[in-house]
N, CA, C and O atoms as a GROMACS GRO file, in nm:
protein
  480
    1MET      N    1  -2.019  -0.562  -0.368
    1MET     CA    2  -1.961  -0.493  -0.480
    1MET      C    3  -1.936  -0.593  -0.592
    1MET      O    4  -1.869  -0.695  -0.572
    2GLU      N    5  -1.989  -0.564  -0.707
    2GLU     CA    6  -1.976  -0.652  -0.822
    2GLU      C    7  -1.840  -0.632  -0.890
    2GLU      O    8  -1.795  -0.520  -0.908
    3ARG      N    9  -1.778  -0.743  -0.926
    3ARG     CA   10  -1.649  -0.739  -0.994
    3ARG      C   11  -1.666  -0.676  -1.132
    3ARG      O   12  -1.767  -0.700  -1.199
    4LEU      N   13  -1.569  -0.597  -1.173
    4LEU     CA   14  -1.575  -0.532  -1.303
    4LEU      C   15  -1.508  -0.616  -1.409
    4LEU      O   16  -1.416  -0.694  -1.380
    5THR      N   17  -1.555  -0.602  -1.533
    5THR     CA   18  -1.488  -0.665  -1.646
    5THR      C   19  -1.359  -0.588  -1.674
    5THR      O   20  -1.339  -0.479  -1.621
    6THR      N   21  -1.273  -0.644  -1.756
    6THR     CA   22  -1.149  -0.576  -1.793
    6THR      C   23  -1.179  -0.442  -1.859
    6THR      O   24  -1.114  -0.341  -1.829
    7GLN      N   25  -1.276  -0.440  -1.948
    7GLN     CA   26  -1.313  -0.316  -2.017
    7GLN      C   27  -1.366  -0.213  -1.917
    7GLN      O   28  -1.333  -0.094  -1.927
    8GLU      N   29  -1.446  -0.257  -1.822
    8GLU     CA   30  -1.498  -0.165  -1.720
    8GLU      C   31  -1.385  -0.113  -1.632
    8GLU      O   32  -1.383   0.006  -1.597
    9GLU      N   33  -1.291  -0.201  -1.595
    9GLU     CA   34  -1.178  -0.156  -1.513
    9GLU      C   35  -1.094  -0.053  -1.587
    9GLU      O   36  -1.050   0.046  -1.528
   10ASP      N   37  -1.071  -0.075  -1.716
   10ASP     CA   38  -0.993   0.020  -1.795
   10ASP      C   39  -1.059   0.158  -1.793
   10ASP      O   40  -0.992   0.260  -1.777
   11ILE      N   41  -1.189   0.160  -1.810
   11ILE     CA   42  -1.261   0.287  -1.811
   11ILE      C   43  -1.263   0.348  -1.671
   11ILE      O   44  -1.248   0.470  -1.657
   12MET      N   45  -1.280   0.266  -1.568
   12MET     CA   46  -1.277   0.319  -1.431
   12MET      C   47  -1.142   0.380  -1.398
   12MET      O   48  -1.135   0.480  -1.326
   13GLN      N   49  -1.034   0.322  -1.450
   13GLN     CA   50  -0.901   0.381  -1.427
   13GLN      C   51  -0.897   0.524  -1.478
   13GLN      O   52  -0.840   0.612  -1.413
   14ILE      N   53  -0.958   0.547  -1.592
   14ILE     CA   54  -0.961   0.682  -1.648
   14ILE      C   55  -1.050   0.773  -1.563
   14ILE      O   56  -1.014   0.887  -1.535
   15VAL      N   57  -1.166   0.723  -1.523
   15VAL     CA   58  -1.257   0.802  -1.440
   15VAL      C   59  -1.189   0.838  -1.307
   15VAL      O   60  -1.198   0.952  -1.263
   16TRP      N   61  -1.122   0.742  -1.244
   16TRP     CA   62  -1.050   0.771  -1.120
   16TRP      C   63  -0.942   0.876  -1.142
   16TRP      O   64  -0.924   0.964  -1.058
   17THR      N   65  -0.872   0.868  -1.252
   17THR     CA   66  -0.766   0.964  -1.281
   17THR      C   67  -0.822   1.105  -1.301
   17THR      O   68  -0.768   1.202  -1.249
   18LEU      N   69  -0.931   1.114  -1.377
   18LEU     CA   70  -0.988   1.246  -1.409
   18LEU      C   71  -1.076   1.302  -1.297
   18LEU      O   72  -1.092   1.424  -1.287
   19GLY      N   73  -1.133   1.217  -1.216
   19GLY     CA   74  -1.221   1.264  -1.107
   19GLY      C   75  -1.364   1.284  -1.154
   19GLY      O   76  -1.457   1.231  -1.094
   20GLN      N   77  -1.381   1.360  -1.257
   20GLN     CA   78  -1.511   1.371  -1.324
   20GLN      C   79  -1.482   1.396  -1.470
   20GLN      O   80  -1.386   1.464  -1.506
   21CYS      N   81  -1.567   1.340  -1.556
   21CYS     CA   82  -1.538   1.347  -1.698
   21CYS      C   83  -1.661   1.314  -1.781
   21CYS      O   84  -1.761   1.261  -1.731
   22THR      N   85  -1.651   1.345  -1.908
   22THR     CA   86  -1.754   1.309  -2.005
   22THR      C   87  -1.709   1.180  -2.075
   22THR      O   88  -1.594   1.138  -2.063
   23VAL      N   89  -1.800   1.120  -2.147
   23VAL     CA   90  -1.765   1.002  -2.227
   23VAL      C   91  -1.658   1.041  -2.328
   23VAL      O   92  -1.564   0.964  -2.350
   24ARG      N   93  -1.670   1.156  -2.391
   24ARG     CA   94  -1.570   1.201  -2.489
   24ARG      C   95  -1.432   1.209  -2.426
   24ARG      O   96  -1.334   1.167  -2.488
   25GLU      N   97  -1.422   1.260  -2.303
   25GLU     CA   98  -1.292   1.269  -2.235
   25GLU      C   99  -1.235   1.130  -2.206
   25GLU      O  100  -1.114   1.109  -2.212
   26ILE      N  101  -1.322   1.036  -2.176
   26ILE     CA  102  -1.276   0.898  -2.154
   26ILE      C  103  -1.219   0.843  -2.284
   26ILE      O  104  -1.109   0.788  -2.286
   27VAL      N  105  -1.293   0.857  -2.392
   27VAL     CA  106  -1.245   0.808  -2.523
   27VAL      C  107  -1.112   0.873  -2.558
   27VAL      O  108  -1.020   0.805  -2.604
   28ASP      N  109  -1.100   1.004  -2.536
   28ASP     CA  110  -0.976   1.074  -2.568
   28ASP      C  111  -0.856   1.020  -2.489
   28ASP      O  112  -0.743   1.023  -2.538
   29ARG      N  113  -0.879   0.972  -2.367
   29ARG     CA  114  -0.771   0.922  -2.282
   29ARG      C  115  -0.736   0.775  -2.307
   29ARG      O  116  -0.635   0.726  -2.257
   30MET      N  117  -0.818   0.706  -2.384
   30MET     CA  118  -0.796   0.563  -2.406
   30MET      C  119  -0.674   0.540  -2.496
   30MET      O  120  -0.641   0.621  -2.582
   31ALA      N  121  -0.609   0.426  -2.474
   31ALA     CA  122  -0.497   0.385  -2.559
   31ALA      C  123  -0.552   0.339  -2.693
   31ALA      O  124  -0.667   0.298  -2.705
   32GLU      N  125  -0.466   0.346  -2.793
   32GLU     CA  126  -0.503   0.297  -2.927
   32GLU      C  127  -0.504   0.144  -2.926
   32GLU      O  128  -0.423   0.085  -2.854
   33PRO      N  129  -0.588   0.080  -2.999
   33PRO     CA  130  -0.701   0.137  -3.072
   33PRO      C  131  -0.813   0.173  -2.975
   33PRO      O  132  -0.850   0.093  -2.889
   34LYS      N  133  -0.867   0.292  -2.991
   34LYS     CA  134  -0.972   0.340  -2.903
   34LYS      C  135  -1.104   0.271  -2.935
   34LYS      O  136  -1.135   0.242  -3.050
   35SER      N  137  -1.180   0.246  -2.830
   35SER     CA  138  -1.314   0.191  -2.848
   35SER      C  139  -1.404   0.300  -2.906
   35SER      O  140  -1.381   0.418  -2.880
   36PRO      N  141  -1.505   0.262  -2.982
   36PRO     CA  142  -1.599   0.362  -3.033
   36PRO      C  143  -1.672   0.434  -2.920
   36PRO      O  144  -1.693   0.377  -2.813
   37TYR      N  145  -1.710   0.557  -2.945
   37TYR     CA  146  -1.782   0.639  -2.847
   37TYR      C  147  -1.903   0.564  -2.792
   37TYR      O  148  -1.927   0.564  -2.672
   38THR      N  149  -1.980   0.500  -2.880
   38THR     CA  150  -2.102   0.432  -2.837
   38THR      C  151  -2.072   0.315  -2.744
   38THR      O  152  -2.148   0.288  -2.651
   39THR      N  153  -1.961   0.246  -2.768
   39THR     CA  154  -1.921   0.136  -2.680
   39THR      C  155  -1.885   0.189  -2.543
   39THR      O  156  -1.927   0.133  -2.441
   40VAL      N  157  -1.807   0.296  -2.540
   40VAL     CA  158  -1.767   0.356  -2.412
   40VAL      C  159  -1.890   0.406  -2.337
   40VAL      O  160  -1.902   0.387  -2.216
   41ALA      N  161  -1.982   0.471  -2.408
   41ALA     CA  162  -2.105   0.520  -2.345
   41ALA      C  163  -2.184   0.404  -2.285
   41ALA      O  164  -2.241   0.418  -2.176
   42SER      N  165  -2.189   0.291  -2.354
   42SER     CA  166  -2.260   0.173  -2.303
   42SER      C  167  -2.192   0.118  -2.177
   42SER      O  168  -2.260   0.083  -2.081
   43VAL      N  169  -2.060   0.111  -2.179
   43VAL     CA  170  -1.986   0.062  -2.062
   43VAL      C  171  -2.006   0.156  -1.944
   43VAL      O  172  -2.025   0.111  -1.831
   44VAL      N  173  -2.001   0.286  -1.969
   44VAL     CA  174  -2.024   0.384  -1.862
   44VAL      C  175  -2.166   0.365  -1.805
   44VAL      O  176  -2.186   0.375  -1.684
   45GLY      N  177  -2.263   0.337  -1.892
   45GLY     CA  178  -2.398   0.307  -1.845
   45GLY      C  179  -2.401   0.185  -1.755
   45GLY      O  180  -2.472   0.184  -1.654
   46ASN      N  181  -2.325   0.082  -1.790
   46ASN     CA  182  -2.315  -0.037  -1.705
   46ASN      C  183  -2.252  -0.003  -1.570
   46ASN      O  184  -2.296  -0.051  -1.466
   47LEU      N  185  -2.148   0.081  -1.573
   47LEU     CA  186  -2.082   0.122  -1.449
   47LEU      C  187  -2.178   0.200  -1.360
   47LEU      O  188  -2.175   0.188  -1.237
   48LYS      N  189  -2.262   0.280  -1.422
   48LYS     CA  190  -2.362   0.355  -1.347
   48LYS      C  191  -2.463   0.258  -1.285
   48LYS      O  192  -2.499   0.271  -1.168
   49ALA      N  193  -2.509   0.160  -1.364
   49ALA     CA  194  -2.606   0.062  -1.313
   49ALA      C  195  -2.547  -0.022  -1.200
   49ALA      O  196  -2.619  -0.062  -1.108
   50LYS      N  197  -2.416  -0.047  -1.205
   50LYS     CA  198  -2.350  -0.124  -1.100
   50LYS      C  199  -2.317  -0.039  -0.978
   50LYS      O  200  -2.276  -0.091  -0.874
   51GLY      N  201  -2.335   0.092  -0.989
   51GLY     CA  202  -2.309   0.181  -0.877
   51GLY      C  203  -2.167   0.231  -0.865
   51GLY      O  204  -2.129   0.283  -0.760
   52TYR      N  205  -2.088   0.217  -0.970
   52TYR     CA  206  -1.949   0.263  -0.965
   52TYR      C  207  -1.932   0.409  -1.004
   52TYR      O  208  -1.836   0.473  -0.962
   53VAL      N  209  -2.024   0.461  -1.084
   53VAL     CA  210  -2.017   0.603  -1.122
   53VAL      C  211  -2.155   0.666  -1.103
   53VAL      O  212  -2.258   0.600  -1.110
   54ALA      N  213  -2.152   0.795  -1.079
   54ALA     CA  214  -2.274   0.875  -1.073
   54ALA      C  215  -2.266   0.972  -1.190
   54ALA      O  216  -2.157   1.000  -1.242
   55GLN      N  217  -2.380   1.023  -1.230
   55GLN     CA  218  -2.379   1.120  -1.338
   55GLN      C  219  -2.452   1.246  -1.296
   55GLN      O  220  -2.544   1.244  -1.215
   56SER      N  221  -2.406   1.356  -1.352
   56SER     CA  222  -2.475   1.483  -1.334
   56SER      C  223  -2.478   1.551  -1.470
   56SER      O  224  -2.391   1.530  -1.554
   57ARG      N  225  -2.578   1.631  -1.488
   57ARG     CA  226  -2.594   1.699  -1.617
   57ARG      C  227  -2.523   1.834  -1.613
   57ARG      O  228  -2.534   1.909  -1.516
   58LYS      N  229  -2.450   1.862  -1.720
   58LYS     CA  230  -2.384   1.992  -1.735
   58LYS      C  231  -2.415   2.039  -1.876
   58LYS      O  232  -2.356   1.990  -1.973
   59GLY      N  233  -2.506   2.133  -1.887
   59GLY     CA  234  -2.549   2.178  -2.020
   59GLY      C  235  -2.619   2.066  -2.092
   59GLY      O  236  -2.716   2.010  -2.042
   60ASN      N  237  -2.569   2.033  -2.210
   60ASN     CA  238  -2.631   1.925  -2.286
   60ASN      C  239  -2.550   1.796  -2.283
   60ASN      O  240  -2.566   1.710  -2.370
   61THR      N  241  -2.463   1.782  -2.184
   61THR     CA  242  -2.382   1.660  -2.170
   61THR      C  243  -2.389   1.611  -2.026
   61THR      O  244  -2.439   1.680  -1.938
   62TYR      N  245  -2.338   1.493  -2.005
   62TYR     CA  246  -2.334   1.435  -1.871
   62TYR      C  247  -2.190   1.424  -1.824
   62TYR      O  248  -2.099   1.391  -1.901
   63LEU      N  249  -2.171   1.453  -1.698
   63LEU     CA  250  -2.042   1.432  -1.632
   63LEU      C  251  -2.054   1.306  -1.547
   63LEU      O  252  -2.158   1.282  -1.484
   64TYR      N  253  -1.950   1.228  -1.545
   64TYR     CA  254  -1.946   1.106  -1.465
   64TYR      C  255  -1.836   1.117  -1.363
   64TYR      O  256  -1.726   1.166  -1.392
   65MET      N  257  -1.866   1.071  -1.242
   65MET     CA  258  -1.767   1.074  -1.135
   65MET      C  259  -1.775   0.943  -1.057
   65MET      O  260  -1.882   0.883  -1.045
   66PRO      N  261  -1.660   0.898  -1.004
   66PRO     CA  262  -1.660   0.770  -0.931
   66PRO      C  263  -1.739   0.782  -0.801
   66PRO      O  264  -1.737   0.885  -0.734
   67THR      N  265  -1.808   0.675  -0.767
   67THR     CA  266  -1.878   0.669  -0.639
   67THR      C  267  -1.805   0.581  -0.540
   67THR      O  268  -1.843   0.571  -0.423
   68ILE      N  269  -1.700   0.517  -0.586
   68ILE     CA  270  -1.617   0.433  -0.501
   68ILE      C  271  -1.471   0.470  -0.527
   68ILE      O  272  -1.431   0.490  -0.642
   69ALA      N  273  -1.394   0.479  -0.422
   69ALA     CA  274  -1.252   0.514  -0.437
   69ALA      C  275  -1.175   0.397  -0.498
   69ALA      O  276  -1.207   0.280  -0.477
   70GLU      N  277  -1.074   0.431  -0.574
   70GLU     CA  278  -0.991   0.329  -0.639
   70GLU      C  279  -0.931   0.233  -0.536
   70GLU      O  280  -0.931   0.112  -0.557
   71ASN      N  281  -0.881   0.286  -0.425
   71ASN     CA  282  -0.821   0.201  -0.322
   71ASN      C  283  -0.923   0.105  -0.261
   71ASN      O  284  -0.890  -0.009  -0.230
   72GLU      N  285  -1.046   0.150  -0.245
   72GLU     CA  286  -1.151   0.064  -0.190
   72GLU      C  287  -1.179  -0.052  -0.286
   72GLU      O  288  -1.192  -0.167  -0.243
   73TYR      N  289  -1.188  -0.022  -0.415
   73TYR     CA  290  -1.210  -0.128  -0.514
   73TYR      C  291  -1.094  -0.227  -0.513
   73TYR      O  292  -1.115  -0.348  -0.509
   74LYS      N  293  -0.972  -0.176  -0.517
   74LYS     CA  294  -0.855  -0.263  -0.518
   74LYS      C  295  -0.853  -0.353  -0.395
   74LYS      O  296  -0.823  -0.472  -0.405
   75SER      N  297  -0.884  -0.295  -0.280
   75SER     CA  298  -0.882  -0.372  -0.156
   75SER      C  299  -0.984  -0.486  -0.160
   75SER      O  300  -0.952  -0.599  -0.126
   76LYS      N  301  -1.105  -0.456  -0.203
   76LYS     CA  302  -1.209  -0.559  -0.210
   76LYS      C  303  -1.175  -0.663  -0.316
   76LYS      O  304  -1.194  -0.783  -0.294
   77PHE      N  305  -1.126  -0.618  -0.431
   77PHE     CA  306  -1.091  -0.711  -0.538
   77PHE      C  307  -0.978  -0.802  -0.493
   77PHE      O  308  -0.986  -0.924  -0.513
   78MET      N  309  -0.874  -0.746  -0.434
   78MET     CA  310  -0.759  -0.827  -0.393
   78MET      C  311  -0.798  -0.924  -0.282
   78MET      O  312  -0.750  -1.037  -0.280
   79SER      N  313  -0.883  -0.881  -0.191
   79SER     CA  314  -0.927  -0.971  -0.084
   79SER      C  315  -1.002  -1.090  -0.143
   79SER      O  316  -0.980  -1.204  -0.101
   80GLY      N  317  -1.088  -1.065  -0.240
   80GLY     CA  318  -1.160  -1.174  -0.306
   80GLY      C  319  -1.068  -1.264  -0.385
   80GLY      O  320  -1.084  -1.386  -0.385
   81PHE      N  321  -0.971  -1.204  -0.452
   81PHE     CA  322  -0.873  -1.279  -0.531
   81PHE      C  323  -0.794  -1.372  -0.439
   81PHE      O  324  -0.776  -1.490  -0.471
   82VAL      N  325  -0.746  -1.320  -0.328
   82VAL     CA  326  -0.668  -1.400  -0.234
   82VAL      C  327  -0.756  -1.509  -0.174
   82VAL      O  328  -0.712  -1.623  -0.158
   83ARG      N  329  -0.880  -1.476  -0.140
   83ARG     CA  330  -0.973  -1.574  -0.085
   83ARG      C  331  -0.997  -1.687  -0.185
   83ARG      O  332  -0.993  -1.805  -0.148
   84ASP      N  333  -1.023  -1.652  -0.310
   84ASP     CA  334  -1.062  -1.751  -0.411
   84ASP      C  335  -0.946  -1.837  -0.461
   84ASP      O  336  -0.964  -1.954  -0.492
   85TYR      N  337  -0.827  -1.779  -0.469
   85TYR     CA  338  -0.715  -1.851  -0.530
   85TYR      C  339  -0.605  -1.893  -0.434
   85TYR      O  340  -0.523  -1.979  -0.468
   86PHE      N  341  -0.600  -1.835  -0.315
   86PHE     CA  342  -0.490  -1.863  -0.223
   86PHE      C  343  -0.536  -1.896  -0.082
   86PHE      O  344  -0.468  -1.864   0.016
   87ARG      N  345  -0.652  -1.959  -0.072
   87ARG     CA  346  -0.707  -2.003   0.058
   87ARG      C  347  -0.708  -1.892   0.162
   87ARG      O  348  -0.683  -1.914   0.280
   88ASN      N  349  -0.738  -1.772   0.115
   88ASN     CA  350  -0.750  -1.655   0.201
   88ASN      C  351  -0.619  -1.621   0.273
   88ASN      O  352  -0.621  -1.567   0.384
   89SER      N  353  -0.507  -1.653   0.210
   89SER     CA  354  -0.376  -1.629   0.272
   89SER      C  355  -0.288  -1.544   0.180
   89SER      O  356  -0.248  -1.588   0.072
   90PHE      N  357  -0.257  -1.424   0.225
   90PHE     CA  358  -0.165  -1.339   0.149
   90PHE      C  359  -0.026  -1.402   0.146
   90PHE      O  360   0.048  -1.387   0.049
   91LYS      N  361   0.008  -1.474   0.254
   91LYS     CA  362   0.137  -1.543   0.257
   91LYS      C  363   0.143  -1.647   0.145
   91LYS      O  364   0.246  -1.659   0.078
   92GLU      N  365   0.035  -1.721   0.125
   92GLU     CA  366   0.029  -1.818   0.015
   92GLU      C  367   0.047  -1.749  -0.120
   92GLU      O  368   0.115  -1.801  -0.209
   93MET      N  369  -0.015  -1.633  -0.135
   93MET     CA  370  -0.005  -1.560  -0.260
   93MET      C  371   0.140  -1.517  -0.287
   93MET      O  372   0.192  -1.538  -0.397
   94VAL      N  373   0.203  -1.458  -0.188
   94VAL     CA  374   0.341  -1.413  -0.206
   94VAL      C  375   0.432  -1.532  -0.232
   94VAL      O  376   0.522  -1.525  -0.316
   95SER      N  377   0.410  -1.642  -0.160
   95SER     CA  378   0.490  -1.763  -0.181
   95SER      C  379   0.473  -1.816  -0.324
   95SER      O  380   0.570  -1.859  -0.386
   96PHE      N  381   0.351  -1.813  -0.374
   96PHE     CA  382   0.324  -1.858  -0.510
   96PHE      C  383   0.407  -1.777  -0.610
   96PHE      O  384   0.472  -1.834  -0.697
   97PHE      N  385   0.404  -1.645  -0.597
   97PHE     CA  386   0.476  -1.561  -0.692
   97PHE      C  387   0.627  -1.574  -0.674
   97PHE      O  388   0.702  -1.564  -0.771
   98ALA      N  389   0.673  -1.598  -0.552
   98ALA     CA  390   0.816  -1.618  -0.530
   98ALA      C  391   0.861  -1.750  -0.593
   98ALA      O  392   0.965  -1.755  -0.659
   99ARG      N  393   0.782  -1.857  -0.574
   99ARG     CA  394   0.816  -1.987  -0.633
   99ARG      C  395   0.813  -1.980  -0.785
   99ARG      O  396   0.894  -2.044  -0.852
  100ASP      N  397   0.721  -1.904  -0.839
  100ASP     CA  398   0.705  -1.893  -0.984
  100ASP      C  399   0.804  -1.791  -1.043
  100ASP      O  400   0.799  -1.760  -1.162
  101GLU      N  401   0.893  -1.740  -0.957
  101GLU     CA  402   0.997  -1.645  -0.995
  101GLU      C  403   0.941  -1.515  -1.052
  101GLU      O  404   1.005  -1.451  -1.136
  102LYS      N  405   0.823  -1.476  -1.007
  102LYS     CA  406   0.765  -1.347  -1.045
  102LYS      C  407   0.811  -1.238  -0.947
  102LYS      O  408   0.800  -1.119  -0.976
  103LEU      N  409   0.862  -1.282  -0.831
  103LEU     CA  410   0.916  -1.190  -0.731
  103LEU      C  411   1.062  -1.227  -0.706
  103LEU      O  412   1.094  -1.343  -0.681
  104SER      N  413   1.148  -1.128  -0.713
  104SER     CA  414   1.289  -1.152  -0.687
  104SER      C  415   1.314  -1.136  -0.537
  104SER      O  416   1.230  -1.084  -0.464
  105PRO      N  417   1.432  -1.182  -0.491
  105PRO     CA  418   1.466  -1.160  -0.349
  105PRO      C  419   1.462  -1.010  -0.313
  105PRO      O  420   1.421  -0.974  -0.203
  106ARG      N  421   1.504  -0.926  -0.406
  106ARG     CA  422   1.498  -0.781  -0.380
  106ARG      C  423   1.354  -0.735  -0.364
  106ARG      O  424   1.323  -0.655  -0.275
  107ASP      N  425   1.264  -0.786  -0.450
  107ASP     CA  426   1.121  -0.752  -0.438
  107ASP      C  427   1.070  -0.792  -0.299
  107ASP      O  428   0.997  -0.716  -0.235
  108LEU      N  429   1.108  -0.910  -0.254
  108LEU     CA  430   1.063  -0.957  -0.122
  108LEU      C  431   1.118  -0.869  -0.010
  108LEU      O  432   1.046  -0.839   0.086
  109ARG      N  433   1.243  -0.828  -0.022
  109ARG     CA  434   1.300  -0.737   0.079
  109ARG      C  435   1.224  -0.604   0.080
  109ARG      O  436   1.197  -0.548   0.186
  110ASP      N  437   1.191  -0.554  -0.040
  110ASP     CA  438   1.115  -0.429  -0.049
  110ASP      C  439   0.977  -0.444   0.015
  110ASP      O  440   0.929  -0.353   0.083
  111ILE      N  441   0.913  -0.559  -0.008
  111ILE     CA  442   0.781  -0.583   0.053
  111ILE      C  443   0.794  -0.586   0.206
  111ILE      O  444   0.713  -0.526   0.276
  112ILE      N  445   0.895  -0.655   0.256
  112ILE     CA  446   0.917  -0.661   0.401
  112ILE      C  447   0.941  -0.521   0.457
  112ILE      O  448   0.888  -0.486   0.562
  113SER      N  449   1.021  -0.442   0.386
  113SER     CA  450   1.047  -0.304   0.429
  113SER      C  451   0.917  -0.223   0.437
  113SER      O  452   0.895  -0.150   0.533
  114GLU      N  453   0.831  -0.237   0.334
  114GLU     CA  454   0.703  -0.165   0.333
  114GLU      C  455   0.615  -0.208   0.450
  114GLU      O  456   0.549  -0.126   0.512
  115ILE      N  457   0.614  -0.338   0.479
  115ILE     CA  458   0.535  -0.390   0.591
  115ILE      C  459   0.585  -0.332   0.722
  115ILE      O  460   0.507  -0.288   0.807
  116GLU      N  461   0.718  -0.330   0.739
  116GLU     CA  462   0.776  -0.277   0.862
  116GLU      C  463   0.748  -0.129   0.878
  116GLU      O  464   0.722  -0.083   0.989
  117LYS      N  465   0.752  -0.053   0.769
  117LYS     CA  466   0.720   0.090   0.774
  117LYS      C  467   0.573   0.112   0.811
  117LYS      O  468   0.540   0.204   0.885
  118GLY      N  469   0.487   0.028   0.758
  118GLY     CA  470   0.344   0.042   0.784
  118GLY      C  471   0.306   0.016   0.928
  118GLY      O  472   0.205   0.065   0.976
  119GLY      N  473   0.387  -0.062   0.996
  119GLY     CA  474   0.359  -0.095   1.136
  119GLY      C  475   0.400   0.014   1.233
  119GLY      O  476   0.374   0.002   1.353
  120LYS      N  477   0.465   0.120   1.184
  120LYS     CA  478   0.516   0.226   1.274
  120LYS      C  479   0.427   0.346   1.273
  120LYS      O  480   0.454   0.443   1.342
   0.00000   0.00000   0.00000
């Protein structure tokens, strides 16, 4: 699975939210300043070429739908991120953010609670 650019990820977030959509619907959902229609159409074409979206024709327009679930992408991306930057250790990653004060003690307790719930 090829890593997405920031612009591609932003558009995929909209596609995942809508489930299926047209380029116009993507543009309408974008935050200001919105990218031009032609730019969004080009990015959607790249996403199609990378295998992230499929298209179907509806009348005289195309509908786009995700071919990969958001959770699957996040899982693969995070695994690669942890592998590349934290020696393949989630513990190293959490320790880094705790040392850098990006995670508070409460955040860490919440993470531990989520882990404990997941094990049941």
